[in-house]
N, C-alpha and C positions, 0 to 999 in steps of 0.2 A: 888435200881436198879443199877447193875454194868454194865459197858460197856463190849463189846465183848472181848476186850483185857483182862479185869480183869477176865472174865470167864476162859480164857485159862491160865492165870497166876495162878489162884487158883488151877486148875488141875495140872499145872506144879509143884507147890510147894508140892502138895500131892505126886506126882509121883517120884520126883528126889531122895529122900532118898531110894527108893526101887530099883532104877536103871531102865534103859530104853533102847530103841530099834531100830529098825533099819533095815530098808532096805535102799536102796541107794538113797533116795530122797534128802538127804543132804550129799554130798561127804565129806570125812574126810580129815582134815589137808590140806597139799599142793596139794592133789588130786583135790581140788576145782579149783585151778588156773592152774594146769598142764593138764587139760582136760582128766585125766585118761589114758594118753598115755604111762605109764610106764617109766617115766623119771628116771634116775638113782640116782638123788641127794636126794631122800627121801625114807626111808624104808616103808612109808605108802603104797607104791604100792604093797608090798608083801601081804597086806591085801585085795587087789583087785585080781590080778592075782597071784595064788600061785607059778607060775614059774618065777615071776619077779625078786625076790631077787637073786637067783642063776644066772640068766641071766645078772645081773649087773656086774659080773666078779670079784669082789673084795673078799677078805678073811677077816675074823674077826667077830666082834660083832657089831650090830647096835641096839640101844635101845631107846625107847621113854622116854622123861622126863616128859612131860605133853601134853595134847591135849584137847581143848575145842572148840565147835562150837555152834553157836546160829543162829536162822533164823526165819523169819515169812513169811506168805503169806496171802493175803486176796482177796476176790472176786471183780469182776468188778462193785462195788457199791461205789459211793463217800460217804465219811464220814460214813463208815459202823458202827463204834463204836458209833458215835453220834446218828445215826439213830436208832441203837439198843436200846440205852438208851431213846431216844425220844418216842419210842413206850410205854415204861413203864410210862413215865411222862404223855403222852396223855391218857393212859388207866386209870391212877389214877384220872385225871381231869374228864374224861368221867364218871367214876364210881360215883364221887361226884355229878356231875350234874344230873345223873339219880336218885341218891338217894335223892336229894333235891326236885325233882319234886312233890313228894307227900306232901310236906310241903307248897306248894304254893296254894293260893286261887284264885288269879286273873287270868283269862284265858289268857290275853295278856302276863303276866309274864311267864306263862307256855309255850306259843307258842314261846316266845323269847328264853327260855332255850332250847326248842326242836330244834330251828334253830341252836343254838350253838352246841348242841349234834350232829346234822347232819354234821356240818362242821368238828368237831373233829373226828367223826366216819369215814368220808371219808379220813381224813389225816392218821389215823391209818391204814386203808386198803391199801392206797397207799404205806406207809412205809413197811408194811408187805409183800405186793406183790413184792416190789423191792428187799428186803433183802432175802426173801424166794427163789426167782428165781436165783439170782446171788451172794447173800451175804454169806460169810463165813470168818472165821479167823482161821489160823493154826499157831501153834508155834512148833518149833523143837529145841531140845538141844541134843548134842552128845559129848562124850568125852571118854578118856581112862586114867587110872592112870599109873604111872611109875611102872615097866620098859617096859610097853607095847606100841606098838608092839615090841617084842624082837626077833631078827633074828641072827642066828649063822651060818656062812658059813665057813666050814673047809674041808680040803681034807679028813680028817678021816670020815666025814659024807658023802662024795661023793656028796655034794650038800648043800642045805640050809634048816635049821629047823626054823620055825617061830611059836612063841606062842603069842597069843593076847587075851586081855580082853577089851571089848568095851561096853559102856553104851549109850543108847539113849532114847529119849522121844519125842513123838509127841502128841499134843493136837489139837482138831478141834472143832470149834463152828459154828453151823448153826441155822436156824430157822425152826421150825415145824409150818406150816400154810397151811390150805386148805380152799377154799371158801372165803367168806367175812363175817366179823363180822357184826351183825345187832342188834340194840337195839329195833327194832319193831316200831319205831316212824317215819320211813322214809316217809310213805304215808300221814302223817298228814300235811295239809297246815299250814304254819307258818304265813301267812298273815291273820289277823283277819277277814277282809271282805270276803276273799275267803273261809275261814274256815266256816263261817256262811252260805254263799251263797251255798256252796256245800253240806249242810245238816249235817255238823259236829256239835256236841254240847258238853257241859261240865256240868256234874250233881253235881259239887261241890267236887267230889272225883275222878271220872274217866272221860275219854273222850269217847264219843259214836260216832261211825262212821255212815255214812249214811244208812247202813244196820241194825243199831241197835245193833251192836256188841260192847262189852265193851273193851276198851284198858286201862289196869291198869297202873297207873303212879308210883306206888311204887315198880316196878320190880327191882331186883338187876342186875347189869351188871358185868360180869367178862370176862377175856380172856381165858376161859377154853379150847379153842381149839387151842391156840397158845402158843408157849413157845420156849425157847432156848434149843437146843439139843447139848450135849457135848459128844465127844468121845475121848478116850485116848488110846495110845499104848506105853507100856514100854518093854524094852528087855535088858537082860544082856547076851552077847554072848561071850563064851569062845571058842577060835579056836586053832587048832593045824595043821600046814601045813608043807609040805615038797616038795622041788623041786630039780631036778637033770638034768644033761645033758643026752640026749638019742640018739643023732645022731650028728656026726661030719663030716662035709664036707668042701671042700675048700671055698665054697661060704658062709659058716656060720655054726652055731651050733643050733640044735633044743633042747629046754629045755621043760620039762613037770613037772607039779606039781599037788598036790591034797591037799585039806584042809577039815578037819572035824570040823563042828561047832555045839556047844551045845547051844541052845537058851532057856532061861527062860523068858517067855513072860507074861505080865500082861495086860489084856484088860478090859476096862470098858466103859459103856455108861450111861448117865443120862440126865434127863429132868429137866428144871428149868423154872418156870413161870415168866413172866415179872414182876409180882407184888410180887414175893418172894424175900427173902434175898438170893442172889446168893451164897455167901460164905458158909453159913450154909447148904443150900440145896445141893450144889454140894459136900460138904465134906461128908454129910450123904449118898447121893446117890452113890457117887463114891465108897465108901467102901462097900456099900450093893451089888453093881453090879460088884465088882472086881472079876476077875477070873484069876488064875495063872496056867500055864501049861508049860510043857517042851517037846522039840522035838529036833531031830538031823537033820542037813543038810550036804550036801557034795558039794564042789566046785571043778572043774577041770580047769586047765589052761595050755596053751602052748605058748611058745615064740620062734620065729625064729630070731636069732641075726646075722645079716650080717654086712659087713663093712659099718659103718655109718648109719645103719638103723635097726629098729626092727619092727617085726610084731607079733601080739599076738591075742589070743582068750581065752575067759573065759566062762565057763558054770557055772552059779550060781544056787544053789539049784537043783542040779541034782536029789537028793531025796527031794521032796518038803515037808518041815515041815509045819504043820498046827496047829492052836490054836483056841480054841472056846471062844467066848464071853458068858457071862451069859445070859440066856433068859430074856427078858424084857416084862413088862406088863402081868405078870403071877401071878394068885392068889393075886390080889390086896386087901389090907385091906380096909375096909369101910372108906371112906373119904380121902384115899391116892390119892390126885389129880395128883401127879407126875406120879405115877404108872398107873393111869387111862388114863392119856394123852398118854403115850407110848402104852398102850393097844389099844386105839382108832386108833392110827396111824399105829400100826402093823396090825390091822384088815383091815384098808383101803389100806395096801400095800405100805405105804410111808416109813416105816422102817421095817427091818427084825426082827421078834420076836427072832429067833435063828440065830446066825451069826457065820461064821467061817472065820478066816484070814489065808490064805495059802500063804507062801512065794513061789511065782511061779517061775518056771524055766525060766531063761533068758540067752541069748547068747550075749556077748559083744565082738566086734572086735576092735582092736586098732592098731595104727601104729605110728612110730616116726622116723623122720630123724634128725640125729645129724651131725653137722659140724665136719669135721675130727679134727679140732683143738679144738673142745669142746667149741667154743665161743657162739654157738646158737643152738637151736633145734626147730622143729615144730612137733606138735603131733595132732592126731585125734583119737577119739573113737566113736563108734556107737553101740547102742543097737539094735539088730536085731528084737526084738519083745517087745511089751508093757506088763507090769505087773501091777497088782493092789497092792496098799498099804493096810494098815490095815483098812482103812475106805471105800474103794471101789470106783468104777467108778461113782456112783451116787453122790459122794462128791468131784469130780474132783481129785481123788487120784489114778491116773494112771501115770506110768513113763516109758518113752522111750527116753533116752537122746542121743543127737548128740552134741559132744563137739570138739572144735578146739582151739588150743593155741600155742603160740610161747614164747620161753624163751631166754633170753640173759644173758650170764655170763659176769659180769663186772670185772674191775680190782680193784675195791674197796675191802678192807679187811673186812669192817663192813657190807656192803650190796652187796655181790658178785653176786647176781642173781635177775632178775626181769622177770615177765611173764605177758602176756595179752592174753585174749581169749574170746570166745563166747560159750554159752551153750544153747541148745534149747530142750525143752520137746515136743516131737512129739505126746504126748497123754495127757490126763487129762486137766490141765489148759492151756497147750500149750504155756507156757511162754518162753521168750527168755531172757537170762542173759548176761550181760557183766561181765567178770571176770578179776581180777587183783591180783597179789601177789608179794611179795618180800621176799627174804631170807636174814637174818642178821647173821653174824658170822658163816656162813656155817651150821647152825643147827636150827635157830629160824625162823619159817615160819609164815607169816601173809598173809592171803588170804581173798578176799571178792568177792561177786557177787551181782549185782543189776539188777532187771528186767528192760527191756526197756519199758514195758507197765506200765503206770502210771495212778493213780487216784488222782485228786486234787493235781497234781504235786509231789505226793509221789510214789516211786516205789511200785508196787503191791507185790513184794517179795524181800527180801534181805537175804544174808547169810554171816556170818563172822566166820572165823576160826583162831585160834592161837594155834600153836603147836611147840614143841621143841624136838630135838633128838640129840643123840651123837653116834659117831662111833669110835671104837678103835680096 
């Protein structure tokens, strides 16, 4: 039995060689610390608002050297991983106790074991109820290879041309559980005197209830209606964007840009029983249910650049690309318990048999105020609407960010810039993050975010980005 974290790591190891994906649940690079407000010291903002790079005003080439981000998030359940594993341990113990009942001859010994079975059964149900209602574990990884993102701003282009290649991965583990597990022994009195006084009896093989009905003691127990549910989304996105000035006034300049995105997305869903070997099961089911598809999206952006301030707007996924999961719980082979589990939950409406992930249209507004001397800035970005991620609202996978940050340019040559801010997701898990970042040597960015909500003194979510770029 593996923990919830191990479930996600297994899926992550399977996915990363294939590349992965991406919507904006995990901001890239220094964007995490800058609140997405289009600050000029990082080319990563050209991958948000396609008008941002030309609005920066400089000429030349800016290129990425490397970029990597990792993050996690889990539900509001204490010790989720330990609880997840405890279910498997308790289930194994319960199965052994149920299996041993038929080997006992003394009625008092049988009633003692039935009492232990009842206690363990209740413990499993409490654990399953808790982690099924609020428990999940999500893992994210994103990155880009050199020289991406690559931006070229030249007079000959009359603007900025940006080329980008990005990889990202998200894995999500939750629990499939409905009703309460029952061994069928709950009504049997475990006190011998009560057992006899109420008309129960033991015939040497089975227990007979007061109505003369036989309760077999050699029944097998399994958790056939409960298991771990794993989802994953991978994407490789190649983008080509262009931005240029469209209106010049005394009060400022209006820039506009557009970006074409080609997405290669791989989606998979799998079920794993608590008493199965997680690694082997998930490896097989992940590949069996993996589906790859391609689609194209378009982003539009505008930036008004005035003296000491900037205002911007971006429409992501103007043309909404969509990608299909493989159908689950269909044409199950005899004895294929994992397929049958998904079939049962699809029939009950707990999961979708056929599922489509659509990168929904979203409007983001941004603004930044820059001190005229360039010593500090304050930025704000707001998503005007919520969008679903690849796993959907039923799994707390909705995003509508509000972010605020401030940055200070220091006189230090090795750490010339520091930033601090807040991010809040107004949809889905509704977590709030404290963000912080620092830039070393004018091109090496380290940014982190930690949720203010904690479970067992551990932040429910954290993100860490390390990226580097060069300009010449």
